[in-house]
N, C-alpha and C positions, 0 to 999 in steps of 0.2 A: 339495591343501589350498590355499585361498585366504585371506591374512591380511587381515581386515576391521577397519578402525578404527570403534568405535561411540563416538558422543558423544551423551550424554542432554541434556535440557532445560537443567539447570543448567550442563553443560559449554558449550552453545552461548551461553547468557547471558553467561558469563564471558569467552568468545573473541570476540565481535562487537562491537568498538569502533566507534562511530558514525563517527569520521572516516575510518577505513579503509574502511567500509561506503559511506559517501557517495561516495568516489572511485570505488570498484568499481561502484556503481549506475550512475554516470554513463558510465563505460566501455561497460557492458552495454546501456544504453538508446541510445547512440550507435551501436553496432555493429548493434543491431536495426534502427533506423531506416535504416543504410546498407546492409542487406541482407546483412551479414557473419555474422550469427547464424543459426542453424538453430532455429526455435521454432515448431513446429506448434501449432495452437489446441488449446486444452484440450478434453478429451472427459471424459464422466461416465457412470457407472452409477447409476440413480436407484432408490431404494426408496420405501416408503410414508412413511417417516420423514425422508429425507434423501438424499444423494448423496456418491459418492466420484469424485473427479476425478483424472486423470493429467495431469502438465505435465512433459514432457521438454523439455531445451534444451541447445543448445551455444552457448558463446560464445568465439571464439578469444582466448587468452591467460587466460582464466578457467576454463573447463573444460566438463565433461559431466556432466549430472546429471538425475534425474528425481524430482519430488515427487508423492506421492499424498496428497491432502488430502480430508477429509470434511467435510460441512456438515450437522448434525444440529441444527436450531434448538430442539427440545424438550429437548436436554441441559441446557439453563439451568435448567428446572424441577428437576433432579435436582443442582444444584450442579455440572455438569460443563460445560466450556467447549463451545461450538458448532461450533467448528472443530478438528479433530484432523489431526495431519500428521507425515509422515516423509520424509526426502530421502535418495535413494541416490546415490552419487556414483561415477563410472566413470573409469578411465584413457581419455583421448581419443585414444590411439594404439593401444591393444589392445583396448579395451572391458572390461577386467577391473574387476569391483567394487573399490573401495578403502576406502569409508566409508558409514556409515549414521548419519544425524543425526536427533535430534528437532527438528521443524520448526515447531512451533508459535509459539514466541517468535521465531524467524527470519522466519516468515511475517508476524508482526504488526509487527515493527519495520522490515522491509524496505519493507512497504506504506506505513507512516507516514512513513518517512524520504524515500521518493520522492514522496510528496505535499508534503513540506516543500521538497524540491528544486524541484518544479514552482511551488510558491508563490513561492519565492525569484525564479524566472526570470519569473513574471508578475503578482506583486502590484504594486500602486501603489509609486511611488519613495518617497513619504512616508507609508508605511502606518501606520495607527493600531492600534486594538484588534483583537484576534484571537479569534474565537469558535470554540470545539469543541462540536459537538453530539453527545452520546453518552459515556457513562463506563464502557462495557465494555472489552473487551481492545483494540480499535482506538482508543477514546478514550483510554485510558491510553498506548497507545503513541505516539499523537499528542502527548500532554503531553511525554513523554520526548524525542521527536524535536525538538519545539518549543523545548525548554529547551536542547537542543544547538544548533540551527541559527538559531532566531529569538528568541533571550533578549532581554529588555529592553522587550517590548511587554506591555500590559495585557492579560490572558487573561480571557475570558468563557466560563463552562462551564455547560452545561445538559444534563440527562438527564431522561427520563421518570420516572425514579427520582431524586427530589433527594437522598435519603439516599446514593446511589451517587455522586453528584457530589462531594457534601461528603466523602465517604470518600476519594475519589480525590484531591481536593486536598490532603487532610491527609496521605495516604500518600506523596504525591509532593512534599509541602512546597512548593506553589505557592501564591502569593497571587492566588488566582483570585476574580473577580466571580461569585458564583453566582446564575444568573438563573432566574426563575420560569416562563419560557416561552421557546420557541425563538424566538418574534418578538422578545423583549427582547434574546435574545443576538444576533440577526442584524442588526436595525436599527441603522444606525450604525457596525457593524464594517467594517474594511477588507478583511479576509480571513476566510472562513468555511470551517471543516473539518466536513463531514458524516460521522460514524463510527457510524452506526447501523445496526440490522437491520429498519429499517422496510421495509414493503412498497409503501408510498404516499409521496409527498414530504412532507418534514419541514421545508422551506423554501416560502413562498409567493413568487411572482414579485415583488410590489409591495413585499416587505421589502427586496429587493436594489437598491441604489442604483447609479448610474453610477460606474464605475472599480472596483469591487469585485471580487475574485478568490474564487471558490467551489471548494472541492474536495470530491468525493464518492467514497468507498471502499467504501461498502455495496454489498451484492450485490443488495440491491432497488432500486426505482425512487425513490431519495431527492429527486430534483430535479423540478420541474414542467417539462412540454414548452415552455411560454411562456418560461421563463428561458433553457433551452437554445437556443430559437430566436433569441434576441436577444444571444447570447453567442458568443466565439470559443471553440470546444470543442477541448481538448487531450487526447490519449489516450496510452497506453504503445505501442499498435499499433493499427492500422485494423481488426484483427480485432474491435475493440470494437463495430463496427457489425453484426457478424455474429451468427448465432443463438447463445443460450444453449446450454452453459455458458461459452463463450469471450466472447460478446458481453453488453454491458450492455442491461438492459431499457429504459432511456431512450432508447437509440440505435438501436432496431430500426426499419428502414425508411429510415435516414439513408444518404446516399451517402457511402462510406468517404473518397472523394476530399475531401470537405468538412470532415474532420477534420486536425487537425495533430498529428503524433507529437512527444512530449517530446524524443526524442533529435535530431530536428530542429532544435529550439530550442536544445538545450545544444550542438550542434555549430555553431551559427550559420548553418545553412542557411534557418532560418526565423526571423522576428523574434520577440522576446518580446511584451510590451505594446507595442501600436502607438499607443496615444493614452491621455491621462489618463482619459478617460471610458468606454473600453472595458471591457466586462465580460468576463472570462475564467472559463473553468470548467475544471478538470481532473477527468475521470472516469477512475477507475481500474477496471480488472477483474482485476488481478493478472496477472503475466506471468512465465513461467519463466526469463527472462533475469535477472530480480531474484533468483531462487532461487540459480542458478549463481553470481551475483556474492556473495551471502551466503555460499555455501558456500565459496567460495574464499578469502575473508577468514578464516573460521573454521578451516579446514584449514591455511592458512599459520601462524596462531597456535598451533594444535595441534601442529604439527611443532616450532615453536620452543621450545614449553614442555613438550613430552612429554605432552601431556594425552590423555585418553580410555583406553579398554580395546580391545585387540586380540583378537579372537576367529578361530578357523579355520572356514571353510565348507568 
């Protein structure tokens, strides 16, 4: 019999403080860029309605885990999340399963907080307004992460569903400017976070002025090629230039060597923003090292607080 700790979504929400998560994410990203982590590219099985991806990873000092995540866009029409996920954690010395975590909140908040970490490293020194495009799970996670790490800046919020944007601002008690269009949100903003499920660009190249930082975490092609071509592009891992499901649609055909890994910037091996007028782009594809980091934080706190339910396998 193997004792297995089970932590549901509400447990994970309670056990994942953003300060500790941010520190662990930085450790994981640096380990990835230095080649000390073992994280193969994501694979997926595809159905007519969506796909299920497998994301295993090992980060020294943080642990060994594997996430299963499904993406079924039509779920939203039934009032269900489009992304569902669970995370299995193993002892990195014996390979014994030790925990099973609900990973929907974990995925959303580690994605958003990593994007904010990238923004802090790349945004203009005297950044002004911050725009968030999208009011779904990722839009909300970004609002939470921004309140934690970039508080004090005026927030512009836009969604194709204006009511969803208003409800998000009210639910999270943020004083946001509710924009009528994506263009209104982007023009004049210093930092732009794209958090949509769009299959085609939600930002036009000429909306983005010199010196702006743009972030994209959507699985679709949220950003136009013209914008990417005049920007310095930062990724979690150079697998982002590879084929889906590991790669970003916007970066297909790019030379991986032309991309900068976020861990290289965090470790000081590569500079952050190089000039006032440089446009920087952070394109996220999601990375298992981030899941390992989040799981490590959750399990440390669960052990201290005696949280979760243990079952026998």
